[in-house]
TORDRENRO-159663 format. One record per atom (N, C-alpha, C, O): residue number from 0; residue in three letters; atom name; x, y, z. Coordinates in pm, whole numbers, plus 50000, padded with zeros to 5 digits. Layout:
# residues N
<NUM ALA CA <X Y Z>>
...
***
This chain:
# residues 148
<0 MET N <50083 49881 50000>>
<0 MET CA <50000 50000 50000>>
<0 MET C <50087 50126 50000>>
<0 MET O <50057 50222 49930>>
<1 LYS N <50196 50124 50080>>
<1 LYS CA <50285 50239 50086>>
<1 LYS C <50350 50264 49950>>
<1 LYS O <50367 50379 49909>>
<2 LYS N <50387 50155 49881>>
<2 LYS CA <50450 50169 49749>>
<2 LYS C <50353 50231 49650>>
<2 LYS O <50391 50317 49570>>
<3 ILE N <50227 50189 49656>>
<3 ILE CA <50126 50244 49565>>
<3 ILE C <50106 50392 49593>>
<3 ILE O <50098 50471 49499>>
<4 LEU N <50097 50431 49720>>
<4 LEU CA <50082 50572 49755>>
<4 LEU C <50203 50653 49714>>
<4 LEU O <50190 50767 49668>>
<5 MET N <50322 50595 49730>>
<5 MET CA <50444 50664 49691>>
<5 MET C <50447 50684 49539>>
<5 MET O <50480 50793 49491>>
<6 ILE N <50413 50581 49464>>
<6 ILE CA <50411 50591 49317>>
<6 ILE C <50305 50692 49274>>
<6 ILE O <50329 50773 49185>>
<7 LEU N <50189 50686 49337>>
<7 LEU CA <50081 50780 49306>>
<7 LEU C <50125 50924 49337>>
<7 LEU O <50097 51015 49259>>
<8 GLY N <50193 50943 49449>>
<8 GLY CA <50245 51076 49485>>
<8 GLY C <50346 51127 49384>>
<8 GLY O <50345 51245 49349>>
<9 ILE N <50434 51040 49336>>
<9 ILE CA <50534 51078 49236>>
<9 ILE C <50465 51117 49105>>
<9 ILE O <50500 51217 49043>>
<10 ILE N <50367 51038 49065>>
<10 ILE CA <50294 51068 48941>>
<10 ILE C <50223 51203 48952>>
<10 ILE O <50228 51283 48859>>
<11 ILE N <50159 51228 49064>>
<11 ILE CA <50090 51356 49085>>
<11 ILE C <50191 51471 49083>>
<11 ILE O <50165 51575 49022>>
<12 ALA N <50304 51453 49148>>
<12 ALA CA <50407 51558 49150>>
<12 ALA C <50458 51587 49009>>
<12 ALA O <50478 51703 48973>>
<13 ILE N <50479 51483 48931>>
<13 ILE CA <50526 51502 48792>>
<13 ILE C <50421 51576 48711>>
<13 ILE O <50453 51667 48635>>
<14 CYS N <50295 51537 48726>>
<14 CYS CA <50187 51602 48652>>
<14 CYS C <50175 51750 48689>>
<14 CYS O <50161 51835 48601>>
<15 VAL N <50179 51779 48818>>
<15 VAL CA <50168 51919 48864>>
<15 VAL C <50287 52000 48815>>
<15 VAL O <50270 52112 48767>>
<16 THR N <50407 51944 48825>>
<16 THR CA <50527 52014 48779>>
<16 THR C <50520 52041 48630>>
<16 THR O <50554 52151 48585>>
<17 SER N <50476 51943 48553>>
<17 SER CA <50463 51961 48408>>
<17 SER C <50361 52068 48374>>
<17 SER O <50385 52151 48286>>
<18 ALA N <50248 52068 48443>>
<18 ALA CA <50144 52167 48417>>
<18 ALA C <50192 52307 48449>>
<18 ALA O <50167 52400 48373>>
<19 VAL N <50261 52323 48561>>
<19 VAL CA <50313 52454 48600>>
<19 VAL C <50419 52501 48501>>
<19 VAL O <50419 52617 48459>>
<20 THR N <50508 52411 48463>>
<20 THR CA <50613 52446 48367>>
<20 THR C <50553 52489 48235>>
<20 THR O <50597 52589 48177>>
<21 MET N <50454 52417 48185>>
<21 MET CA <50393 52451 48057>>
<21 MET C <50315 52583 48066>>
<21 MET O <50309 52657 47968>>
<22 ALA N <50257 52612 48180>>
<22 ALA CA <50179 52734 48196>>
<22 ALA C <50268 52858 48198>>
<22 ALA O <50228 52964 48150>>
<23 PHE N <50390 52846 48254>>
<23 PHE CA <50475 52962 48270>>
<23 PHE C <50596 52964 48177>>
<23 PHE O <50670 53063 48174>>
<24 ALA N <50616 52860 48102>>
<24 ALA CA <50730 52855 48010>>
<24 ALA C <50705 52951 47895>>
<24 ALA O <50591 52973 47855>>
<25 PRO N <50814 53009 47841>>
<25 PRO CA <50795 53097 47726>>
<25 PRO C <50737 53018 47608>>
<25 PRO O <50775 52904 47583>>
<26 LYS N <50646 53081 47540>>
<26 LYS CA <50585 53016 47426>>
<26 LYS C <50681 53022 47308>>
<26 LYS O <50749 53123 47288>>
<27 LYS N <50684 52918 47231>>
<27 LYS CA <50775 52912 47118>>
<27 LYS C <50697 52925 46988>>
<27 LYS O <50579 52893 46981>>
<28 ASN N <50767 52974 46886>>
<28 ASN CA <50713 52986 46752>>
<28 ASN C <50588 53074 46744>>
<28 ASN O <50497 53047 46666>>
<29 LEU N <50586 53178 46825>>
<29 LEU CA <50478 53275 46812>>
<29 LEU C <50495 53350 46681>>
<29 LEU O <50608 53378 46639>>
<30 LYS N <50385 53381 46617>>
<30 LYS CA <50390 53466 46498>>
<30 LYS C <50416 53609 46546>>
<30 LYS O <50384 53642 46660>>
<31 PRO N <50475 53692 46461>>
<31 PRO CA <50496 53831 46502>>
<31 PRO C <50367 53900 46549>>
<31 PRO O <50370 53978 46645>>
<32 SER N <50256 53873 46483>>
<32 SER CA <50131 53939 46522>>
<32 SER C <50078 53891 46658>>
<32 SER O <49985 53950 46713>>
<33 ASP N <50137 53784 46713>>
<33 ASP CA <50100 53738 46847>>
<33 ASP C <50162 53827 46955>>
<33 ASP O <50119 53823 47071>>
<34 TYR N <50261 53906 46918>>
<34 TYR CA <50326 53996 47013>>
<34 TYR C <50249 54127 47018>>
<34 TYR O <50195 54173 46917>>
<35 SER N <50245 54186 47134>>
<35 SER CA <50182 54317 47150>>
<35 SER C <50293 54415 47191>>
<35 SER O <50319 54437 47309>>
<36 ILE N <50356 54472 47090>>
<36 ILE CA <50470 54560 47114>>
<36 ILE C <50440 54698 47056>>
<36 ILE O <50408 54711 46938>>
<37 GLY N <50450 54799 47140>>
<37 GLY CA <50444 54936 47093>>
<37 GLY C <50306 54989 47062>>
<37 GLY O <50205 54947 47117>>
<38 ILE N <50308 55085 46970>>
<38 ILE CA <50187 55158 46932>>
<38 ILE C <50166 55146 46782>>
<38 ILE O <50249 55087 46712>>
<39 THR N <50056 55200 46733>>
<39 THR CA <50028 55193 46590>>
<39 THR C <50114 55296 46515>>
<39 THR O <50162 55393 46573>>
<40 TYR N <50130 55273 46387>>
<40 TYR CA <50204 55367 46302>>
<40 TYR C <50137 55504 46307>>
<40 TYR O <50205 55607 46315>>
<41 GLU N <50006 55505 46301>>
<41 GLU CA <49931 55631 46302>>
<41 GLU C <49957 55710 46430>>
<41 GLU O <49968 55833 46425>>
<42 GLN N <49967 55644 46542>>
<42 GLN CA <49999 55712 46668>>
<42 GLN C <50143 55761 46669>>
<42 GLN O <50171 55871 46716>>
<43 ALA N <50233 55680 46617>>
<43 ALA CA <50376 55714 46620>>
<43 ALA C <50407 55838 46538>>
<43 ALA O <50490 55919 46580>>
<44 VAL N <50344 55856 46423>>
<44 VAL CA <50376 55972 46340>>
<44 VAL C <50326 56102 46401>>
<44 VAL O <50371 56210 46363>>
<45 LYS N <50235 56094 46496>>
<45 LYS CA <50185 56214 46564>>
<45 LYS C <50271 56254 46682>>
<45 LYS O <50261 56367 46731>>
<46 ASP N <50356 56165 46728>>
<46 ASP CA <50439 56189 46846>>
<46 ASP C <50572 56252 46805>>
<46 ASP O <50617 56234 46691>>
<47 LYS N <50635 56324 46895>>
<47 LYS CA <50765 56386 46867>>
<47 LYS C <50881 56289 46883>>
<47 LYS O <50991 56316 46835>>
<48 LYS N <50858 56180 46951>>
<48 LYS CA <50963 56082 46976>>
<48 LYS C <50992 56003 46847>>
<48 LYS O <50899 55966 46776>>
<49 PRO N <51120 55978 46817>>
<49 PRO CA <51149 55892 46700>>
<49 PRO C <51094 55751 46727>>
<49 PRO O <51071 55713 46842>>
<50 PHE N <51073 55676 46619>>
<50 PHE CA <51023 55542 46641>>
<50 PHE C <51094 55440 46553>>
<50 PHE O <51150 55471 46448>>
<51 ILE N <51088 55317 46602>>
<51 ILE CA <51145 55204 46531>>
<51 ILE C <51027 55131 46467>>
<51 ILE O <50936 55085 46536>>
<52 ALA N <51030 55121 46334>>
<52 ALA CA <50923 55053 46261>>
<52 ALA C <50975 54918 46213>>
<52 ALA O <51076 54909 46143>>
<53 LEU N <50904 54815 46250>>
<53 LEU CA <50936 54679 46206>>
<53 LEU C <50831 54637 46104>>
<53 LEU O <50713 54626 46137>>
<54 PHE N <50874 54614 45981>>
<54 PHE CA <50787 54561 45877>>
<54 PHE C <50805 54409 45878>>
<54 PHE O <50917 54360 45866>>
<55 TYR N <50696 54336 45892>>
<55 TYR CA <50705 54191 45907>>
<55 TYR C <50592 54121 45832>>
<55 TYR O <50495 54183 45789>>
<56 ALA N <50608 53990 45818>>
<56 ALA CA <50503 53901 45768>>
<56 ALA C <50496 53783 45864>>
<56 ALA O <50599 53732 45908>>
<57 ASP N <50376 53741 45896>>
<57 ASP CA <50359 53631 45992>>
<57 ASP C <50419 53499 45945>>
<57 ASP O <50460 53418 46027>>
<58 TRP N <50426 53478 45815>>
<58 TRP CA <50480 53352 45762>>
<58 TRP C <50632 53352 45755>>
<58 TRP O <50693 53248 45729>>
<59 CYS N <50694 53466 45778>>
<59 CYS CA <50839 53483 45763>>
<59 CYS C <50914 53421 45882>>
<59 CYS O <50898 53465 45996>>
<60 SER N <50994 53319 45855>>
<60 SER CA <51067 53252 45964>>
<60 SER C <51171 53344 46028>>
<60 SER O <51196 53333 46148>>
<61 TYR N <51230 53436 45950>>
<61 TYR CA <51326 53532 46007>>
<61 TYR C <51255 53628 46102>>
<61 TYR O <51308 53665 46207>>
<62 CYS N <51133 53669 46064>>
<62 CYS CA <51053 53757 46151>>
<62 CYS C <51019 53688 46282>>
<62 CYS O <51029 53747 46389>>
<63 ILE N <50979 53562 46272>>
<63 ILE CA <50944 53484 46391>>
<63 ILE C <51064 53474 46484>>
<63 ILE O <51052 53491 46605>>
<64 ARG N <51181 53447 46426>>
<64 ARG CA <51302 53432 46506>>
<64 ARG C <51347 53566 46567>>
<64 ARG O <51406 53567 46674>>
<65 PHE N <51320 53676 46499>>
<65 PHE CA <51365 53808 46545>>
<65 PHE C <51277 53866 46656>>
<65 PHE O <51324 53951 46732>>
<66 MET N <51153 53823 46668>>
<66 MET CA <51059 53889 46760>>
<66 MET C <51104 53895 46906>>
<66 MET O <51083 53999 46969>>
<67 PRO N <51164 53792 46962>>
<67 PRO CA <51210 53807 47101>>
<67 PRO C <51313 53920 47116>>
<67 PRO O <51314 53989 47218>>
<68 LYS N <51399 53939 47017>>
<68 LYS CA <51496 54049 47023>>
<68 LYS C <51425 54185 47011>>
<68 LYS O <51459 54280 47081>>
<69 TYR N <51327 54192 46922>>
<69 TYR CA <51251 54316 46906>>
<69 TYR C <51180 54351 47037>>
<69 TYR O <51174 54468 47076>>
<70 LYS N <51125 54252 47103>>
<70 LYS CA <51059 54273 47232>>
<70 LYS C <51160 54325 47335>>
<70 LYS O <51132 54419 47409>>
<71 LEU N <51277 54263 47339>>
<71 LEU CA <51381 54304 47433>>
<71 LEU C <51426 54448 47404>>
<71 LEU O <51438 54528 47496>>
<72 ILE N <51451 54479 47278>>
<72 ILE CA <51492 54615 47238>>
<72 ILE C <51384 54716 47276>>
<72 ILE O <51415 54825 47324>>
<73 SER N <51257 54680 47255>>
<73 SER CA <51149 54773 47289>>
<73 SER C <51143 54797 47440>>
<73 SER O <51111 54907 47484>>
<74 ASP N <51174 54697 47518>>
<74 ASP CA <51177 54715 47664>>
<74 ASP C <51294 54805 47706>>
<74 ASP O <51279 54889 47794>>
<75 ILE N <51409 54786 47643>>
<75 ILE CA <51528 54864 47677>>
<75 ILE C <51513 55011 47638>>
<75 ILE O <51553 55100 47714>>
<76 TYR N <51457 55037 47520>>
<76 TYR CA <51453 55173 47465>>
<76 TYR C <51315 55238 47469>>
<76 TYR O <51291 55336 47399>>
<77 LYS N <51224 55187 47549>>
<77 LYS CA <51087 55239 47551>>
<77 LYS C <51079 55387 47587>>
<77 LYS O <50983 55454 47548>>
<78 ASP N <51177 55440 47661>>
<78 ASP CA <51173 55581 47698>>
<78 ASP C <51233 55672 47589>>
<78 ASP O <51213 55793 47591>>
<79 LYS N <51305 55613 47496>>
<79 LYS CA <51374 55693 47393>>
<79 LYS C <51312 55682 47255>>
<79 LYS O <51322 55774 47174>>
<80 TYR N <51248 55569 47229>>
<80 TYR CA <51184 55545 47100>>
<80 TYR C <51043 55490 47124>>
<80 TYR O <51016 55425 47224>>
<81 ASN N <50955 55518 47029>>
<81 ASN CA <50830 55443 47020>>
<81 ASN C <50859 55322 46932>>
<81 ASN O <50951 55325 46852>>
<82 PHE N <50781 55217 46947>>
<82 PHE CA <50798 55097 46866>>
<82 PHE C <50669 55066 46794>>
<82 PHE O <50560 55074 46850>>
<83 VAL N <50685 55029 46667>>
<83 VAL CA <50572 55006 46578>>
<83 VAL C <50594 54874 46505>>
<83 VAL O <50706 54843 46463>>
<84 MET N <50487 54799 46490>>
<84 MET CA <50491 54677 46410>>
<84 MET C <50394 54693 46294>>
<84 MET O <50277 54727 46313>>
<85 ILE N <50443 54668 46173>>
<85 ILE CA <50362 54686 46053>>
<85 ILE C <50356 54555 45977>>
<85 ILE O <50456 54510 45921>>
<86 ASN N <50239 54495 45975>>
<86 ASN CA <50218 54370 45902>>
<86 ASN C <50204 54404 45754>>
<86 ASN O <50107 54468 45714>>
<87 VAL N <50300 54361 45673>>
<87 VAL CA <50302 54397 45531>>
<87 VAL C <50186 54335 45454>>
<87 VAL O <50157 54376 45342>>
<88 GLU N <50120 54237 45513>>
<88 GLU CA <50007 54174 45446>>
<88 GLU C <49874 54243 45478>>
<88 GLU O <49771 54206 45422>>
<89 ASN N <49876 54341 45566>>
<89 ASN CA <49756 54415 45599>>
<89 ASN C <49732 54517 45489>>
<89 ASN O <49816 54605 45466>>
<90 PRO N <49618 54509 45419>>
<90 PRO CA <49591 54599 45307>>
<90 PRO C <49599 54748 45343>>
<90 PRO O <49632 54830 45258>>
<91 LYS N <49570 54782 45468>>
<91 LYS CA <49574 54924 45505>>
<91 LYS C <49716 54981 45501>>
<91 LYS O <49734 55103 45496>>
<92 TYR N <49818 54893 45503>>
<92 TYR CA <49957 54939 45499>>
<92 TYR C <50022 54920 45361>>
<92 TYR O <50144 54937 45349>>
<93 GLN N <49946 54887 45260>>
<93 GLN CA <50002 54862 45127>>
<93 GLN C <50080 54983 45075>>
<93 GLN O <50191 54967 45025>>
<94 LYS N <50022 55102 45084>>
<94 LYS CA <50091 55222 45036>>
<94 LYS C <50218 55249 45116>>
<94 LYS O <50321 55287 45060>>
<95 LEU N <50212 55229 45245>>
<95 LEU CA <50328 55249 45332>>
<95 LEU C <50440 55152 45294>>
<95 LEU O <50557 55191 45288>>
<96 VAL N <50406 55027 45270>>
<96 VAL CA <50504 54926 45229>>
<96 VAL C <50569 54968 45098>>
<96 VAL O <50690 54953 45080>>
<97 GLU N <50490 55020 45005>>
<97 GLU CA <50543 55068 44877>>
<97 GLU C <50632 55192 44898>>
<97 GLU O <50738 55202 44838>>
<98 ASP N <50588 55285 44982>>
<98 ASP CA <50665 55408 45008>>
<98 ASP C <50804 55377 45066>>
<98 ASP O <50901 55445 45035>>
<99 TYR N <50811 55274 45148>>
<99 TYR CA <50938 55237 45210>>
<99 TYR C <51016 55133 45128>>
<99 TYR O <51123 55088 45168>>
<100 SER N <50960 55096 45014>>
<100 SER CA <51024 54998 44923>>
<100 SER C <51062 54869 44995>>
<100 SER O <51173 54818 44981>>
<101 ILE N <50969 54818 45073>>
<101 ILE CA <50993 54695 45149>>
<101 ILE C <50993 54576 45053>>
<101 ILE O <50896 54553 44981>>
<102 SER N <51103 54502 45054>>
<102 SER CA <51111 54384 44968>>
<102 SER C <51160 54261 45044>>
<102 SER O <51156 54150 44990>>
<103 GLY N <51207 54278 45165>>
<103 GLY CA <51253 54166 45246>>
<103 GLY C <51203 54182 45388>>
<103 GLY O <51174 54293 45433>>
<104 PHE N <51194 54071 45457>>
<104 PHE CA <51139 54071 45591>>
<104 PHE C <51233 54001 45687>>
<104 PHE O <51296 53902 45649>>
<105 PRO N <51244 54047 45808>>
<105 PRO CA <51191 54175 45856>>
<105 PRO C <51273 54291 45801>>
<105 PRO O <51389 54275 45764>>
<106 SER N <51211 54407 45796>>
<106 SER CA <51281 54531 45762>>
<106 SER C <51256 54629 45876>>
<106 SER O <51143 54645 45923>>
<107 ILE N <51362 54695 45919>>
<107 ILE CA <51353 54786 46033>>
<107 ILE C <51402 54924 45992>>
<107 ILE O <51506 54937 45926>>
<108 PHE N <51328 55025 46031>>
<108 PHE CA <51363 55164 46005>>
<108 PHE C <51360 55242 46135>>
<108 PHE O <51275 55218 46221>>
<109 ILE N <51452 55337 46147>>
<109 ILE CA <51441 55441 46249>>
<109 ILE C <51372 55555 46177>>
<109 ILE O <51421 55603 46074>>
<110 ILE N <51260 55601 46230>>
<110 ILE CA <51182 55706 46166>>
<110 ILE C <51168 55821 46265>>
<110 ILE O <51131 55803 46381>>
<111 ASP N <51200 55940 46216>>
<111 ASP CA <51193 56059 46300>>
<111 ASP C <51119 56167 46223>>
<111 ASP O <51179 56240 46143>>
<112 LYS N <50991 56177 46245>>
<112 LYS CA <50906 56273 46173>>
<112 LYS C <50944 56417 46208>>
<112 LYS O <50924 56507 46127>>
<113 GLN N <50996 56439 46326>>
<113 GLN CA <51029 56574 46370>>
<113 GLN C <51135 56638 46279>>
<113 GLN O <51132 56758 46255>>
<114 ILE N <51227 56556 46228>>
<114 ILE CA <51330 56610 46137>>
<114 ILE C <51321 56545 45999>>
<114 ILE O <51415 56551 45921>>
<115 ASP N <51206 56484 45970>>
<115 ASP CA <51179 56423 45840>>
<115 ASP C <51292 56329 45798>>
<115 ASP O <51354 56347 45693>>
<116 ASN N <51316 56230 45881>>
<116 ASN CA <51427 56138 45856>>
<116 ASN C <51379 55994 45871>>
<116 ASN O <51299 55963 45959>>
<117 ARG N <51429 55908 45784>>
<117 ARG CA <51406 55764 45796>>
<117 ARG C <51533 55691 45757>>
<117 ARG O <51592 55715 45652>>
<118 ILE N <51573 55601 45844>>
<118 ILE CA <51700 55530 45825>>
<118 ILE C <51672 55380 45828>>
<118 ILE O <51625 55327 45929>>
<119 PRO N <51702 55310 45718>>
<119 PRO CA <51689 55164 45721>>
<119 PRO C <51807 55104 45797>>
<119 PRO O <51921 55147 45781>>
<120 LEU N <51779 55005 45878>>
<120 LEU CA <51887 54935 45949>>
<120 LEU C <51924 54810 45868>>
<120 LEU O <51837 54735 45824>>
<121 TYR N <52051 54791 45850>>
<121 TYR CA <52103 54679 45774>>
<121 TYR C <52065 54547 45841>>
<121 TYR O <52088 54529 45961>>
<122 ASN N <52007 54455 45765>>
<122 ASN CA <51958 54331 45825>>
<122 ASN C <52068 54240 45877>>
<122 ASN O <52040 54144 45949>>
<123 GLY N <52193 54267 45842>>
<123 GLY CA <52305 54188 45894>>
<123 GLY C <52328 54207 46043>>
<123 GLY O <52400 54128 46105>>
<124 ILE N <52269 54311 46102>>
<124 ILE CA <52289 54335 46246>>
<124 ILE C <52173 54285 46331>>
<124 ILE O <52181 54291 46454>>
<125 TYR N <52066 54237 46270>>
<125 TYR CA <51947 54197 46346>>
<125 TYR C <51974 54087 46447>>
<125 TYR O <51914 54085 46554>>
<126 ASP N <52065 53997 46415>>
<126 ASP CA <52094 53887 46507>>
<126 ASP C <52192 53925 46618>>
<126 ASP O <52208 53850 46715>>
<127 ASP N <52257 54040 46605>>
<127 ASP CA <52359 54082 46702>>
<127 ASP C <52303 54197 46786>>
<127 ASP O <52299 54312 46742>>
<128 LEU N <52260 54164 46906>>
<128 LEU CA <52197 54263 46993>>
<128 LEU C <52289 54382 47019>>
<128 LEU O <52242 54496 47027>>
<129 GLY N <52418 54358 47034>>
<129 GLY CA <52513 54466 47058>>
<129 GLY C <52520 54564 46942>>
<129 GLY O <52520 54685 46962>>
<130 LYS N <52527 54511 46820>>
<130 LYS CA <52532 54598 46701>>
<130 LYS C <52400 54673 46682>>
<130 LYS O <52400 54790 46645>>
<131 LEU N <52291 54605 46706>>
<131 LEU CA <52161 54669 46693>>
<131 LEU C <52147 54784 46792>>
<131 LEU O <52102 54893 46757>>
<132 ARG N <52187 54759 46915>>
<132 ARG CA <52183 54865 47016>>
<132 ARG C <52279 54979 46979>>
<132 ARG O <52249 55096 47002>>
<133 GLY N <52394 54943 46922>>
<133 GLY CA <52491 55044 46879>>
<133 GLY C <52430 55140 46778>>
<133 GLY O <52451 55261 46787>>
<134 GLU N <52354 55087 46684>>
<134 GLU CA <52290 55173 46583>>
<134 GLU C <52182 55261 46645>>
<134 GLU O <52170 55378 46610>>
<135 LEU N <52104 55206 46736>>
<135 LEU CA <52000 55285 46801>>
<135 LEU C <52062 55396 46886>>
<135 LEU O <52012 55508 46888>>
<136 ASP N <52169 55364 46957>>
<136 ASP CA <52238 55465 47038>>
<136 ASP C <52303 55571 46949>>
<136 ASP O <52301 55690 46982>>
<137 ARG N <52362 55528 46837>>
<137 ARG CA <52426 55623 46745>>
<137 ARG C <52324 55725 46693>>
<137 ARG O <52354 55844 46685>>
<138 TYR N <52204 55678 46659>>
<138 TYR CA <52103 55770 46609>>
<138 TYR C <52063 55870 46718>>
<138 TYR O <52048 55990 46691>>
<139 LEU N <52046 55823 46840>>
<139 LEU CA <52009 55914 46949>>
<139 LEU C <52117 56020 46970>>
<139 LEU O <52086 56136 46997>>
<140 LYS N <52243 55980 46958>>
<140 LYS CA <52354 56075 46974>>
<140 LYS C <52350 56180 46863>>
<140 LYS O <52364 56299 46890>>
<141 ILE N <52331 56136 46739>>
<141 ILE CA <52324 56230 46626>>
<141 ILE C <52204 56321 46639>>
<141 ILE O <52213 56441 46614>>
<142 ARG N <52092 56265 46680>>
<142 ARG CA <51969 56344 46696>>
<142 ARG C <51987 56453 46800>>
<142 ARG O <51934 56563 46785>>
<143 SER N <52063 56423 46906>>
<143 SER CA <52083 56521 47012>>
<143 SER C <52169 56638 46963>>
<143 SER O <52165 56746 47023>>
<144 MET N <52246 56618 46856>>
<144 MET CA <52330 56725 46801>>
<144 MET C <52256 56816 46704>>
<144 MET O <52302 56926 46673>>
<145 ILE N <52140 56771 46658>>
<145 ILE CA <52063 56849 46561>>
<145 ILE C <51981 56954 46634>>
<145 ILE O <51907 56923 46727>>
<146 LYS N <51993 57078 46591>>
<146 LYS CA <51914 57184 46653>>
<146 LYS C <51773 57178 46597>>
<146 LYS O <51751 57171 46476>>
<147 LYS N <51678 57182 46689>>
<147 LYS CA <51538 57172 46647>>
<147 LYS C <51470 57305 46660>>
<147 LYS O <51351 57317 46630>>
***
């Protein structure tokens, strides 16, 4: 009887541990649109703060892989930049996608409406958090030198 109770206790402990782990573990393979990062493009262009625009497609494996970094960057720079996600498959953004000549995904731009500036970030740095942060910091430094 003790062995049965012990085995039953172990099984229950394993089940509870598995359930808790699955409930709190980071979800994998989320589509970019599953993330809730930043504000809309329409809101960002009205603000004085520069913003980082991410053009993405939900089917894009590079976009899926990049999203945790984009989330991390948005958390780090939330006081200095607004963050925007633009689904290139959304018909309401078709003209915007054409205006920015988006042909690969993900595509990231630093956009500063206050000084009418848009800077594409080279996709070779997307996987390197240090280089990506370096570019964002470099823009903030240059922006601080511009008289408004």
